[in-house]
BALOBA-1460 file (C-alpha; in Angstrom, 3 decimals):
// residues 402
<rec num="1" residu="m" x="-0.048" y="0.215" z="-0.042"/>
<rec num="2" residu="s" x="1.602" y="3.394" z="-1.094"/>
<rec num="3" residu="q" x="2.063" y="6.155" z="1.417"/>
<rec num="4" residu="p" x="-0.618" y="8.886" z="1.444"/>
<rec num="5" residu="i" x="0.640" y="12.187" z="-0.271"/>
<rec num="6" residu="n" x="1.688" y="14.759" z="2.422"/>
<rec num="7" residu="a" x="1.072" y="17.962" z="0.087"/>
<rec num="8" residu="n" x="2.251" y="20.531" z="2.814"/>
<rec num="9" residu="r" x="5.617" y="18.798" z="3.641"/>
<rec num="10" residu="l" x="6.412" y="18.932" z="-0.137"/>
<rec num="11" residu="f" x="5.379" y="22.068" z="-0.609"/>
<rec num="12" residu="l" x="7.575" y="23.238" z="2.512"/>
<rec num="13" residu="a" x="10.458" y="21.316" z="0.709"/>
<rec num="14" residu="s" x="9.413" y="23.044" z="-2.481"/>
<rec num="15" residu="c" x="10.183" y="26.335" z="-0.525"/>
<rec num="16" residu="f" x="13.621" y="25.488" z="0.920"/>
<rec num="17" residu="a" x="14.271" y="24.133" z="-2.697"/>
<rec num="18" residu="l" x="13.682" y="27.898" z="-3.720"/>
<rec num="19" residu="i" x="15.690" y="29.407" z="-0.998"/>
<rec num="20" residu="t" x="18.611" y="27.477" z="-2.021"/>
<rec num="21" residu="t" x="18.227" y="29.258" z="-5.926"/>
<rec num="22" residu="a" x="18.105" y="32.443" z="-4.133"/>
<rec num="23" residu="f" x="20.994" y="31.866" z="-1.975"/>
<rec num="24" residu="s" x="23.186" y="30.579" z="-4.646"/>
<rec num="25" residu="f" x="22.231" y="34.204" z="-6.671"/>
<rec num="26" residu="s" x="22.566" y="36.501" z="-3.917"/>
<rec num="27" residu="i" x="25.634" y="34.837" z="-1.823"/>
<rec num="28" residu="r" x="27.405" y="34.505" z="-5.170"/>
<rec num="29" residu="a" x="26.737" y="38.327" z="-5.847"/>
<rec num="30" residu="g" x="28.080" y="39.166" z="-2.794"/>
<rec num="31" residu="i" x="31.602" y="37.314" z="-2.978"/>
<rec num="32" residu="l" x="32.042" y="38.265" z="-6.609"/>
<rec num="33" residu="t" x="34.712" y="40.929" z="-5.833"/>
<rec num="34" residu="q" x="36.206" y="38.938" z="-3.225"/>
<rec num="35" residu="l" x="36.587" y="36.009" z="-5.546"/>
<rec num="36" residu="g" x="38.206" y="38.314" z="-8.348"/>
<rec num="37" residu="t" x="40.800" y="39.485" z="-5.559"/>
<rec num="38" residu="e" x="41.694" y="35.923" z="-4.071"/>
<rec num="39" residu="l" x="41.822" y="34.217" z="-7.221"/>
<rec num="40" residu="n" x="43.131" y="36.861" z="-9.507"/>
<rec num="41" residu="l" x="40.208" y="36.886" z="-11.787"/>
<rec num="42" residu="d" x="39.140" y="39.603" z="-14.036"/>
<rec num="43" residu="t" x="35.451" y="41.077" z="-14.347"/>
<rec num="44" residu="i" x="35.320" y="39.075" z="-18.103"/>
<rec num="45" residu="q" x="36.032" y="35.870" z="-16.246"/>
<rec num="46" residu="l" x="33.846" y="36.801" z="-13.371"/>
<rec num="47" residu="g" x="31.295" y="37.175" z="-16.017"/>
<rec num="48" residu="h" x="31.892" y="33.829" z="-17.641"/>
<rec num="49" residu="i" x="31.181" y="32.113" z="-14.504"/>
<rec num="50" residu="n" x="27.678" y="34.412" z="-13.811"/>
<rec num="51" residu="q" x="26.975" y="32.908" z="-17.179"/>
<rec num="52" residu="m" x="27.286" y="29.311" z="-16.031"/>
<rec num="53" residu="w" x="24.508" y="29.910" z="-13.134"/>
<rec num="54" residu="f" x="22.223" y="31.454" z="-15.852"/>
<rec num="55" residu="l" x="23.060" y="28.652" z="-18.715"/>
<rec num="56" residu="g" x="22.680" y="25.804" z="-16.511"/>
<rec num="57" residu="f" x="19.262" y="26.995" z="-15.500"/>
<rec num="58" residu="p" x="17.456" y="27.251" z="-18.251"/>
<rec num="59" residu="i" x="18.647" y="23.881" z="-19.816"/>
<rec num="60" residu="s" x="17.825" y="21.940" z="-17.126"/>
<rec num="61" residu="m" x="14.323" y="23.993" z="-16.851"/>
<rec num="62" residu="i" x="13.330" y="23.112" z="-20.082"/>
<rec num="63" residu="l" x="14.403" y="19.603" z="-20.590"/>
<rec num="64" residu="g" x="12.401" y="19.025" z="-16.866"/>
<rec num="65" residu="g" x="9.605" y="20.557" z="-18.359"/>
<rec num="66" residu="v" x="9.419" y="18.230" z="-21.664"/>
<rec num="67" residu="f" x="9.966" y="15.179" z="-19.271"/>
<rec num="68" residu="y" x="8.390" y="15.874" z="-16.301"/>
<rec num="69" residu="s" x="4.732" y="13.701" z="-17.621"/>
<rec num="70" residu="n" x="7.046" y="11.170" z="-18.458"/>
<rec num="71" residu="i" x="9.563" y="10.912" z="-15.008"/>
<rec num="72" residu="g" x="7.678" y="13.179" z="-12.635"/>
<rec num="73" residu="p" x="8.949" y="15.394" z="-9.836"/>
<rec num="74" residu="k" x="10.626" y="12.717" z="-7.487"/>
<rec num="75" residu="l" x="13.620" y="12.065" z="-10.037"/>
<rec num="76" residu="i" x="13.827" y="15.712" z="-11.056"/>
<rec num="77" residu="m" x="14.669" y="16.951" z="-7.595"/>
<rec num="78" residu="q" x="17.020" y="13.990" z="-6.655"/>
<rec num="79" residu="v" x="18.896" y="15.284" z="-9.689"/>
<rec num="80" residu="a" x="18.366" y="18.870" z="-8.276"/>
<rec num="81" residu="f" x="20.040" y="17.832" z="-4.868"/>
<rec num="82" residu="v" x="23.073" y="15.903" z="-6.671"/>
<rec num="83" residu="a" x="23.760" y="18.843" z="-8.586"/>
<rec num="84" residu="h" x="23.347" y="21.240" z="-5.892"/>
<rec num="85" residu="a" x="25.598" y="19.505" z="-3.543"/>
<rec num="86" residu="i" x="28.099" y="18.584" z="-5.540"/>
<rec num="87" residu="g" x="28.311" y="22.161" z="-7.515"/>
<rec num="88" residu="i" x="28.105" y="23.869" z="-3.597"/>
<rec num="89" residu="l" x="31.301" y="21.756" z="-2.782"/>
<rec num="90" residu="l" x="33.090" y="21.979" z="-5.942"/>
<rec num="91" residu="t" x="32.616" y="25.831" z="-5.398"/>
<rec num="92" residu="i" x="33.975" y="25.736" z="-1.727"/>
<rec num="93" residu="y" x="37.231" y="23.972" z="-2.613"/>
<rec num="94" residu="a" x="37.682" y="25.740" z="-5.968"/>
<rec num="95" residu="t" x="41.207" y="26.910" z="-6.832"/>
<rec num="96" residu="g" x="40.446" y="28.829" z="-9.880"/>
<rec num="97" residu="y" x="38.465" y="29.643" z="-13.023"/>
<rec num="98" residu="e" x="38.106" y="26.380" z="-14.403"/>
<rec num="99" residu="t" x="36.955" y="24.855" z="-11.436"/>
<rec num="100" residu="l" x="34.113" y="27.642" z="-10.726"/>
<rec num="101" residu="l" x="32.870" y="27.309" z="-14.186"/>
<rec num="102" residu="v" x="31.938" y="23.976" z="-13.589"/>
<rec num="103" residu="s" x="30.566" y="24.319" z="-9.994"/>
<rec num="104" residu="t" x="28.517" y="27.150" z="-10.987"/>
<rec num="105" residu="l" x="27.190" y="25.460" z="-13.963"/>
<rec num="106" residu="l" x="25.901" y="22.478" z="-11.758"/>
<rec num="107" residu="i" x="24.417" y="24.777" z="-9.131"/>
<rec num="108" residu="g" x="22.465" y="26.306" z="-12.387"/>
<rec num="109" residu="l" x="21.534" y="22.757" z="-13.480"/>
<rec num="110" residu="g" x="20.121" y="22.337" z="-10.074"/>
<rec num="111" residu="n" x="18.193" y="25.567" z="-9.727"/>
<rec num="112" residu="g" x="16.517" y="24.818" z="-13.204"/>
<rec num="113" residu="c" x="15.295" y="21.357" z="-11.801"/>
<rec num="114" residu="t" x="13.842" y="23.073" z="-8.841"/>
<rec num="115" residu="e" x="11.730" y="25.027" z="-10.829"/>
<rec num="116" residu="a" x="10.725" y="22.291" z="-13.576"/>
<rec num="117" residu="a" x="9.680" y="19.979" z="-10.494"/>
<rec num="118" residu="c" x="8.202" y="22.038" z="-7.963"/>
<rec num="119" residu="n" x="5.874" y="24.438" z="-10.041"/>
<rec num="120" residu="p" x="3.762" y="21.438" z="-11.729"/>
<rec num="121" residu="m" x="4.018" y="19.259" z="-8.500"/>
<rec num="122" residu="i" x="2.134" y="22.131" z="-6.779"/>
<rec num="123" residu="a" x="-0.125" y="22.374" z="-9.236"/>
<rec num="124" residu="d" x="-0.602" y="18.927" z="-9.019"/>
<rec num="125" residu="s" x="-1.392" y="19.192" z="-5.158"/>
<rec num="126" residu="y" x="-3.763" y="21.818" z="-4.790"/>
<rec num="127" residu="s" x="-6.660" y="23.126" z="-6.947"/>
<rec num="128" residu="g" x="-8.476" y="26.034" z="-7.091"/>
<rec num="129" residu="l" x="-7.693" y="29.028" z="-4.550"/>
<rec num="130" residu="e" x="-5.866" y="26.681" z="-2.511"/>
<rec num="131" residu="f" x="-3.485" y="26.707" z="-5.665"/>
<rec num="132" residu="n" x="-3.174" y="30.272" z="-6.446"/>
<rec num="133" residu="k" x="-2.351" y="30.917" z="-2.637"/>
<rec num="134" residu="k" x="0.536" y="27.994" z="-2.640"/>
<rec num="135" residu="m" x="1.617" y="29.401" z="-6.077"/>
<rec num="136" residu="n" x="1.844" y="32.878" z="-4.697"/>
<rec num="137" residu="r" x="3.696" y="31.711" z="-1.708"/>
<rec num="138" residu="f" x="6.014" y="29.589" z="-3.192"/>
<rec num="139" residu="h" x="7.198" y="32.163" z="-5.715"/>
<rec num="140" residu="m" x="7.693" y="34.909" z="-2.525"/>
<rec num="141" residu="w" x="10.571" y="32.616" z="-1.733"/>
<rec num="142" residu="f" x="12.949" y="33.855" z="-4.473"/>
<rec num="143" residu="p" x="13.162" y="37.363" z="-3.837"/>
<rec num="144" residu="g" x="12.434" y="36.835" z="0.059"/>
<rec num="145" residu="g" x="15.446" y="34.126" z="-0.174"/>
<rec num="146" residu="i" x="17.544" y="36.683" z="-1.898"/>
<rec num="147" residu="v" x="17.087" y="39.245" z="0.622"/>
<rec num="148" residu="l" x="18.110" y="36.911" z="3.514"/>
<rec num="149" residu="g" x="21.019" y="35.860" z="1.669"/>
<rec num="150" residu="s" x="21.924" y="39.568" z="0.847"/>
<rec num="151" residu="l" x="21.955" y="40.354" z="4.757"/>
<rec num="152" residu="i" x="23.647" y="36.992" z="5.581"/>
<rec num="153" residu="s" x="26.588" y="38.088" z="3.206"/>
<rec num="154" residu="k" x="26.825" y="41.426" z="4.186"/>
<rec num="155" residu="f" x="27.067" y="40.125" z="7.835"/>
<rec num="156" residu="m" x="29.429" y="37.551" z="7.070"/>
<rec num="157" residu="t" x="31.547" y="40.100" z="4.647"/>
<rec num="158" residu="d" x="31.707" y="42.562" z="7.264"/>
<rec num="159" residu="s" x="32.816" y="40.325" z="10.155"/>
<rec num="160" residu="g" x="35.857" y="39.234" z="7.829"/>
<rec num="161" residu="l" x="35.062" y="35.961" z="6.744"/>
<rec num="162" residu="p" x="36.270" y="33.905" z="3.945"/>
<rec num="163" residu="w" x="33.750" y="33.684" z="0.956"/>
<rec num="164" residu="q" x="34.132" y="29.772" z="1.174"/>
<rec num="165" residu="a" x="32.261" y="30.545" z="4.519"/>
<rec num="166" residu="q" x="29.121" y="32.075" z="2.724"/>
<rec num="167" residu="i" x="29.273" y="29.273" z="0.350"/>
<rec num="168" residu="w" x="28.583" y="27.155" z="3.077"/>
<rec num="169" residu="v" x="25.486" y="28.667" z="4.042"/>
<rec num="170" residu="i" x="23.798" y="27.824" z="0.797"/>
<rec num="171" residu="i" x="24.169" y="23.953" z="2.027"/>
<rec num="172" residu="i" x="21.960" y="24.286" z="4.780"/>
<rec num="173" residu="p" x="18.607" y="24.755" z="2.456"/>
<rec num="174" residu="t" x="19.729" y="21.889" z="0.455"/>
<rec num="175" residu="v" x="19.939" y="19.771" z="3.227"/>
<rec num="176" residu="v" x="16.904" y="20.642" z="4.838"/>
<rec num="177" residu="y" x="14.813" y="20.253" z="1.286"/>
<rec num="178" residu="a" x="16.415" y="16.825" z="0.733"/>
<rec num="179" residu="i" x="15.420" y="15.819" z="4.269"/>
<rec num="180" residu="l" x="11.930" y="17.015" z="3.684"/>
<rec num="181" residu="f" x="11.482" y="15.059" z="0.253"/>
<rec num="182" residu="f" x="12.956" y="12.212" z="1.545"/>
<rec num="183" residu="g" x="10.682" y="9.046" z="1.592"/>
<rec num="184" residu="q" x="7.781" y="11.193" z="0.687"/>
<rec num="185" residu="s" x="5.226" y="9.876" z="-1.931"/>
<rec num="186" residu="f" x="4.700" y="12.429" z="-4.883"/>
<rec num="187" residu="p" x="1.688" y="13.347" z="-6.991"/>
<rec num="188" residu="k" x="1.171" y="11.631" z="-10.275"/>
<rec num="189" residu="p" x="1.543" y="14.283" z="-13.075"/>
<rec num="190" residu="r" x="-2.090" y="15.106" z="-14.430"/>
<rec num="191" residu="i" x="-2.318" y="13.989" z="-18.243"/>
<rec num="192" residu="a" x="-1.889" y="16.860" z="-20.352"/>
<rec num="193" residu="e" x="-4.679" y="18.116" z="-22.447"/>
<rec num="194" residu="s" x="-2.786" y="18.841" z="-25.483"/>
<rec num="195" residu="s" x="0.910" y="17.258" z="-26.847"/>
<rec num="196" residu="a" x="3.938" y="19.000" z="-26.879"/>
<rec num="197" residu="w" x="3.713" y="19.318" z="-30.547"/>
<rec num="198" residu="d" x="0.619" y="21.055" z="-30.005"/>
<rec num="199" residu="n" x="2.525" y="23.579" z="-27.581"/>
<rec num="200" residu="f" x="5.059" y="24.113" z="-29.840"/>
<rec num="201" residu="k" x="2.980" y="25.050" z="-33.132"/>
<rec num="202" residu="a" x="0.938" y="27.479" z="-30.874"/>
<rec num="203" residu="m" x="4.320" y="29.002" z="-30.015"/>
<rec num="204" residu="m" x="5.028" y="29.740" z="-33.842"/>
<rec num="205" residu="n" x="2.651" y="32.536" z="-33.263"/>
<rec num="206" residu="p" x="4.213" y="36.071" z="-34.113"/>
<rec num="207" residu="l" x="2.810" y="37.232" z="-30.473"/>
<rec num="208" residu="y" x="4.629" y="34.423" z="-28.828"/>
<rec num="209" residu="l" x="8.058" y="35.238" z="-30.575"/>
<rec num="210" residu="f" x="7.079" y="39.060" z="-30.150"/>
<rec num="211" residu="i" x="7.141" y="38.307" z="-26.262"/>
<rec num="212" residu="a" x="9.924" y="36.084" z="-26.475"/>
<rec num="213" residu="a" x="12.119" y="38.629" z="-27.527"/>
<rec num="214" residu="c" x="10.945" y="41.214" z="-25.165"/>
<rec num="215" residu="m" x="11.404" y="38.481" z="-22.370"/>
<rec num="216" residu="a" x="15.216" y="38.150" z="-22.965"/>
<rec num="217" residu="l" x="14.973" y="42.372" z="-22.547"/>
<rec num="218" residu="t" x="13.385" y="42.420" z="-19.276"/>
<rec num="219" residu="a" x="15.509" y="39.021" z="-17.866"/>
<rec num="220" residu="i" x="18.660" y="41.058" z="-18.352"/>
<rec num="221" residu="s" x="17.365" y="44.382" z="-17.039"/>
<rec num="222" residu="e" x="16.255" y="42.480" z="-13.843"/>
<rec num="223" residu="f" x="19.235" y="40.195" z="-13.223"/>
<rec num="224" residu="g" x="22.035" y="42.092" z="-14.752"/>
<rec num="225" residu="p" x="22.333" y="44.839" z="-12.436"/>
<rec num="226" residu="q" x="21.582" y="42.532" z="-9.188"/>
<rec num="227" residu="q" x="24.303" y="40.214" z="-10.000"/>
<rec num="228" residu="w" x="26.801" y="42.691" z="-10.588"/>
<rec num="229" residu="v" x="25.657" y="44.719" z="-7.301"/>
<rec num="230" residu="g" x="28.723" y="44.435" z="-6.001"/>
<rec num="231" residu="p" x="31.458" y="45.398" z="-8.384"/>
<rec num="232" residu="i" x="29.028" y="47.856" z="-10.016"/>
<rec num="233" residu="l" x="28.259" y="50.055" z="-6.718"/>
<rec num="234" residu="a" x="31.013" y="49.034" z="-4.396"/>
<rec num="235" residu="k" x="32.684" y="52.629" z="-4.440"/>
<rec num="236" residu="a" x="29.212" y="54.351" z="-5.011"/>
<rec num="237" residu="g" x="28.955" y="55.222" z="-0.985"/>
<rec num="238" residu="a" x="26.164" y="52.853" z="-0.253"/>
<rec num="239" residu="s" x="26.290" y="48.961" z="0.689"/>
<rec num="240" residu="p" x="25.812" y="46.886" z="-2.525"/>
<rec num="241" residu="m" x="24.321" y="44.151" z="-0.675"/>
<rec num="242" residu="l" x="21.887" y="46.343" z="1.316"/>
<rec num="243" residu="i" x="20.792" y="47.613" z="-1.974"/>
<rec num="244" residu="l" x="19.984" y="44.068" z="-3.361"/>
<rec num="245" residu="a" x="18.175" y="43.575" z="0.095"/>
<rec num="246" residu="l" x="16.200" y="46.402" z="-0.447"/>
<rec num="247" residu="v" x="15.452" y="45.698" z="-3.976"/>
<rec num="248" residu="t" x="14.275" y="42.243" z="-3.921"/>
<rec num="249" residu="g" x="12.203" y="42.987" z="-0.341"/>
<rec num="250" residu="l" x="10.053" y="45.654" z="-2.228"/>
<rec num="251" residu="m" x="9.555" y="42.811" z="-5.072"/>
<rec num="252" residu="a" x="8.745" y="40.010" z="-2.977"/>
<rec num="253" residu="v" x="5.943" y="42.919" z="-1.195"/>
<rec num="254" residu="g" x="5.019" y="44.077" z="-4.832"/>
<rec num="255" residu="r" x="4.282" y="40.691" z="-6.304"/>
<rec num="256" residu="y" x="2.235" y="39.484" z="-3.116"/>
<rec num="257" residu="f" x="-0.159" y="42.637" z="-3.618"/>
<rec num="258" residu="a" x="-0.066" y="42.755" z="-7.758"/>
<rec num="259" residu="g" x="-3.648" y="41.472" z="-8.081"/>
<rec num="260" residu="p" x="-5.548" y="44.735" z="-7.655"/>
<rec num="261" residu="l" x="-2.826" y="46.729" z="-9.766"/>
<rec num="262" residu="i" x="-3.454" y="44.234" z="-12.564"/>
<rec num="263" residu="e" x="-6.891" y="44.362" z="-12.364"/>
<rec num="264" residu="k" x="-6.778" y="48.667" z="-12.771"/>
<rec num="265" residu="l" x="-4.076" y="48.561" z="-15.465"/>
<rec num="266" residu="n" x="-4.168" y="45.275" z="-17.109"/>
<rec num="267" residu="t" x="-1.133" y="43.163" z="-17.524"/>
<rec num="268" residu="v" x="0.523" y="45.337" z="-20.822"/>
<rec num="269" residu="g" x="-0.162" y="48.617" z="-18.788"/>
<rec num="270" residu="v" x="1.491" y="46.938" z="-15.878"/>
<rec num="271" residu="l" x="4.735" y="46.260" z="-18.138"/>
<rec num="272" residu="l" x="4.923" y="49.186" z="-19.687"/>
<rec num="273" residu="g" x="4.646" y="51.314" z="-16.507"/>
<rec num="274" residu="s" x="7.699" y="48.612" z="-15.222"/>
<rec num="275" residu="a" x="9.814" y="49.408" z="-18.002"/>
<rec num="276" residu="v" x="9.515" y="53.471" z="-17.309"/>
<rec num="277" residu="f" x="10.195" y="53.163" z="-13.705"/>
<rec num="278" residu="c" x="13.232" y="50.515" z="-14.509"/>
<rec num="279" residu="v" x="14.675" y="53.324" z="-16.865"/>
<rec num="280" residu="i" x="14.238" y="55.934" z="-14.082"/>
<rec num="281" residu="g" x="15.755" y="53.607" z="-11.458"/>
<rec num="282" residu="l" x="18.632" y="52.505" z="-13.568"/>
<rec num="283" residu="y" x="19.409" y="56.433" z="-14.594"/>
<rec num="284" residu="m" x="19.260" y="57.229" z="-10.815"/>
<rec num="285" residu="l" x="21.512" y="54.389" z="-10.076"/>
<rec num="286" residu="s" x="23.908" y="55.316" z="-12.531"/>
<rec num="287" residu="t" x="24.206" y="59.341" z="-11.644"/>
<rec num="288" residu="m" x="23.930" y="59.375" z="-7.739"/>
<rec num="289" residu="s" x="25.803" y="58.129" z="-5.081"/>
<rec num="290" residu="g" x="25.630" y="57.784" z="-1.117"/>
<rec num="291" residu="s" x="22.237" y="57.471" z="0.333"/>
<rec num="292" residu="m" x="20.346" y="58.611" z="-2.482"/>
<rec num="293" residu="l" x="21.243" y="55.170" z="-3.833"/>
<rec num="294" residu="y" x="18.724" y="53.667" z="-1.770"/>
<rec num="295" residu="v" x="15.728" y="55.987" z="-3.227"/>
<rec num="296" residu="a" x="17.019" y="54.961" z="-6.691"/>
<rec num="297" residu="a" x="17.102" y="51.313" z="-5.681"/>
<rec num="298" residu="v" x="13.175" y="51.845" z="-4.582"/>
<rec num="299" residu="f" x="12.506" y="53.079" z="-8.257"/>
<rec num="300" residu="y" x="14.469" y="50.370" z="-10.043"/>
<rec num="301" residu="a" x="12.493" y="47.534" z="-7.651"/>
<rec num="302" residu="l" x="9.519" y="49.167" z="-8.763"/>
<rec num="303" residu="g" x="10.663" y="48.530" z="-12.507"/>
<rec num="304" residu="i" x="11.809" y="45.082" z="-12.458"/>
<rec num="305" residu="c" x="9.410" y="43.761" z="-9.678"/>
<rec num="306" residu="y" x="6.512" y="42.729" z="-12.216"/>
<rec num="307" residu="f" x="8.394" y="41.559" z="-15.251"/>
<rec num="308" residu="w" x="8.750" y="38.126" z="-14.987"/>
<rec num="309" residu="p" x="5.325" y="37.089" z="-13.794"/>
<rec num="310" residu="n" x="3.575" y="39.124" z="-16.086"/>
<rec num="311" residu="m" x="5.605" y="38.102" z="-18.945"/>
<rec num="312" residu="l" x="4.441" y="34.613" z="-18.152"/>
<rec num="313" residu="g" x="1.006" y="35.635" z="-17.418"/>
<rec num="314" residu="y" x="0.531" y="37.733" z="-20.543"/>
<rec num="315" residu="i" x="1.186" y="34.557" z="-22.586"/>
<rec num="316" residu="s" x="-0.853" y="32.418" z="-20.285"/>
<rec num="317" residu="e" x="-3.993" y="34.827" z="-20.793"/>
<rec num="318" residu="n" x="-3.471" y="35.282" z="-24.618"/>
<rec num="319" residu="l" x="-1.547" y="31.978" z="-26.045"/>
<rec num="320" residu="p" x="-3.129" y="29.415" z="-23.356"/>
<rec num="321" residu="k" x="-2.495" y="26.563" z="-25.766"/>
<rec num="322" residu="t" x="1.428" y="27.025" z="-25.660"/>
<rec num="323" residu="g" x="0.924" y="25.267" z="-22.227"/>
<rec num="324" residu="a" x="3.545" y="24.559" z="-19.775"/>
<rec num="325" residu="l" x="6.225" y="24.000" z="-22.318"/>
<rec num="326" residu="g" x="5.471" y="27.317" z="-23.745"/>
<rec num="327" residu="l" x="5.832" y="28.971" z="-20.186"/>
<rec num="328" residu="s" x="9.238" y="26.681" z="-19.707"/>
<rec num="329" residu="i" x="10.725" y="27.684" z="-22.870"/>
<rec num="330" residu="l" x="9.714" y="31.579" z="-21.999"/>
<rec num="331" residu="g" x="11.619" y="31.428" z="-19.002"/>
<rec num="332" residu="g" x="14.541" y="29.532" z="-20.293"/>
<rec num="333" residu="i" x="14.834" y="32.367" z="-22.809"/>
<rec num="334" residu="g" x="14.745" y="34.858" z="-20.180"/>
<rec num="335" residu="m" x="17.672" y="32.962" z="-18.411"/>
<rec num="336" residu="f" x="19.603" y="32.191" z="-21.401"/>
<rec num="337" residu="s" x="19.836" y="35.781" z="-22.018"/>
<rec num="338" residu="s" x="20.882" y="36.702" z="-19.019"/>
<rec num="339" residu="s" x="23.499" y="34.275" z="-19.533"/>
<rec num="340" residu="i" x="24.831" y="35.572" z="-22.546"/>
<rec num="341" residu="f" x="25.055" y="39.242" z="-21.171"/>
<rec num="342" residu="q" x="27.120" y="38.175" z="-18.102"/>
<rec num="343" residu="p" x="30.670" y="38.229" z="-19.824"/>
<rec num="344" residu="v" x="29.395" y="41.448" z="-21.830"/>
<rec num="345" residu="i" x="28.477" y="43.349" z="-18.514"/>
<rec num="346" residu="g" x="32.032" y="42.102" z="-17.243"/>
<rec num="347" residu="r" x="33.622" y="43.228" z="-20.270"/>
<rec num="348" residu="w" x="31.796" y="46.855" z="-20.163"/>
<rec num="349" residu="i" x="32.988" y="47.394" z="-16.522"/>
<rec num="350" residu="q" x="36.560" y="46.462" z="-17.697"/>
<rec num="351" residu="e" x="36.162" y="48.916" z="-20.567"/>
<rec num="352" residu="n" x="34.618" y="51.625" z="-18.844"/>
<rec num="353" residu="k" x="37.539" y="51.450" z="-16.404"/>
<rec num="354" residu="v" x="39.839" y="52.102" z="-18.915"/>
<rec num="355" residu="v" x="37.749" y="55.253" z="-20.409"/>
<rec num="356" residu="a" x="37.299" y="56.659" z="-16.710"/>
<rec num="357" residu="e" x="41.468" y="56.077" z="-16.480"/>
<rec num="358" residu="t" x="42.081" y="58.095" z="-19.684"/>
<rec num="359" residu="q" x="40.024" y="60.764" z="-18.451"/>
<rec num="360" residu="g" x="42.568" y="61.179" z="-15.291"/>
<rec num="361" residu="l" x="40.309" y="59.038" z="-12.657"/>
<rec num="362" residu="v" x="42.069" y="57.030" z="-10.459"/>
<rec num="363" residu="g" x="41.181" y="54.005" z="-7.946"/>
<rec num="364" residu="d" x="37.796" y="54.346" z="-6.475"/>
<rec num="365" residu="a" x="36.655" y="57.436" z="-8.564"/>
<rec num="366" residu="a" x="37.918" y="54.854" z="-11.749"/>
<rec num="367" residu="d" x="35.702" y="52.111" z="-10.238"/>
<rec num="368" residu="l" x="32.694" y="54.438" z="-9.598"/>
<rec num="369" residu="a" x="32.867" y="55.746" z="-12.770"/>
<rec num="370" residu="a" x="33.142" y="52.307" z="-14.603"/>
<rec num="371" residu="g" x="29.869" y="51.074" z="-12.485"/>
<rec num="372" residu="q" x="27.790" y="54.131" z="-13.291"/>
<rec num="373" residu="s" x="28.731" y="53.859" z="-17.258"/>
<rec num="374" residu="t" x="27.982" y="50.296" z="-17.086"/>
<rec num="375" residu="l" x="24.493" y="50.606" z="-15.621"/>
<rec num="376" residu="s" x="23.787" y="53.344" z="-18.311"/>
<rec num="377" residu="n" x="24.667" y="50.748" z="-21.030"/>
<rec num="378" residu="i" x="22.358" y="48.205" z="-19.466"/>
<rec num="379" residu="m" x="19.534" y="51.321" z="-19.345"/>
<rec num="380" residu="l" x="19.233" y="50.546" z="-23.222"/>
<rec num="381" residu="f" x="17.025" y="47.559" z="-22.400"/>
<rec num="382" residu="p" x="14.431" y="48.870" z="-20.808"/>
<rec num="383" residu="m" x="14.381" y="51.916" z="-23.179"/>
<rec num="384" residu="i" x="13.586" y="49.559" z="-25.744"/>
<rec num="385" residu="l" x="10.808" y="47.508" z="-23.929"/>
<rec num="386" residu="i" x="9.228" y="50.907" z="-23.448"/>
<rec num="387" residu="v" x="8.713" y="51.232" z="-27.053"/>
<rec num="388" residu="a" x="7.986" y="47.518" z="-27.470"/>
<rec num="389" residu="f" x="5.460" y="47.568" z="-24.899"/>
<rec num="390" residu="l" x="3.480" y="50.468" z="-26.555"/>
<rec num="391" residu="f" x="3.408" y="48.490" z="-29.519"/>
<rec num="392" residu="l" x="2.109" y="45.867" z="-28.121"/>
<rec num="393" residu="y" x="-0.454" y="48.017" z="-26.410"/>
<rec num="394" residu="f" x="-1.795" y="49.237" z="-29.801"/>
<rec num="395" residu="f" x="-1.177" y="46.249" z="-31.902"/>
<rec num="396" residu="g" x="-1.334" y="43.231" z="-29.440"/>
<rec num="397" residu="k" x="-4.661" y="41.354" z="-30.877"/>
<rec num="398" residu="k" x="-3.059" y="41.965" z="-34.799"/>
<rec num="399" residu="l" x="0.197" y="40.039" z="-33.682"/>
<rec num="400" residu="k" x="-2.171" y="37.369" z="-31.997"/>
<rec num="401" residu="q" x="-4.613" y="36.974" z="-34.914"/>
<rec num="402" residu="a" x="-1.444" y="37.220" z="-37.693"/>
């Protein structure tokens, strides 16, 4: 006789798995400068290391989404645990660039498996209003976990602890979710109403392709500045990790109360407003210093807060036949875009510092100028999105019918 499904325990385990993902993002952002100094890595190499996190994520997320109905969430989460555990340990004992590339890729693969398994597993465990509540609370833990990880990283860095000690912290939620999942029965995947081929054909709609291009830009607008917050704002007169905690904390609150806002403005209106606030926030971050950066962070947080869930929500509302596969691939495109631009951002920082030095700036002043110029470069992405979302507002229905 099979063991009954303990949906609440599975949900709690899923939350700890997502906290692992959030810790791997925020703590790595916090140690980026230390990694560069202690292992003699330049910003381009750091960019390639970051790239592996964003590359592993979509690979396993998309593959997990494709095979979920055949293999179920249990096996996917077992793969996630192995990838997380090995990746974390390899990072702790890394001796150089190549080891960090491999270890960060493994952590990214574990994170993608978590997304691929937990989202549909929660959908298979709950229904109706309870499902909506659980999904809302589950996704709270990515920005919420980043807040917690950012504060932990700041405390440990300020205390003079080595970066390896911070990576050890990531193993805590990893072990917790493994214990909670161990020995549990998992819900069987519900039979999909349409085949993967039907989903794929629906994705060939011009509206989906347009949103996919926008997704690439919204993702890098969100994840680029956050992942590089340490090197970019280190000399700006404010704590980079407190800024990251402030941004992600506001994101968590904003997403929780998003319903009434979307109801009043509709999805496209929210996306357009987000792009405007994102441009304002990045402009302020690139021109201000000291305590005013915390004010700038508020505008930036309001800008990026609604990008990811509403891009997915727009496709769910307007192209439901794309199914779970369409959403997985859309999310994968966002992460893949973030992966591609990580070394690009590293190169921008390096090149902008050279420009600053040719203008006579040295030391902290050169680092500050390089960081601000890099944020100005990133600001181009949400500026393009303002135009794109205006186009979507006026011509979205025609794209859908094309």
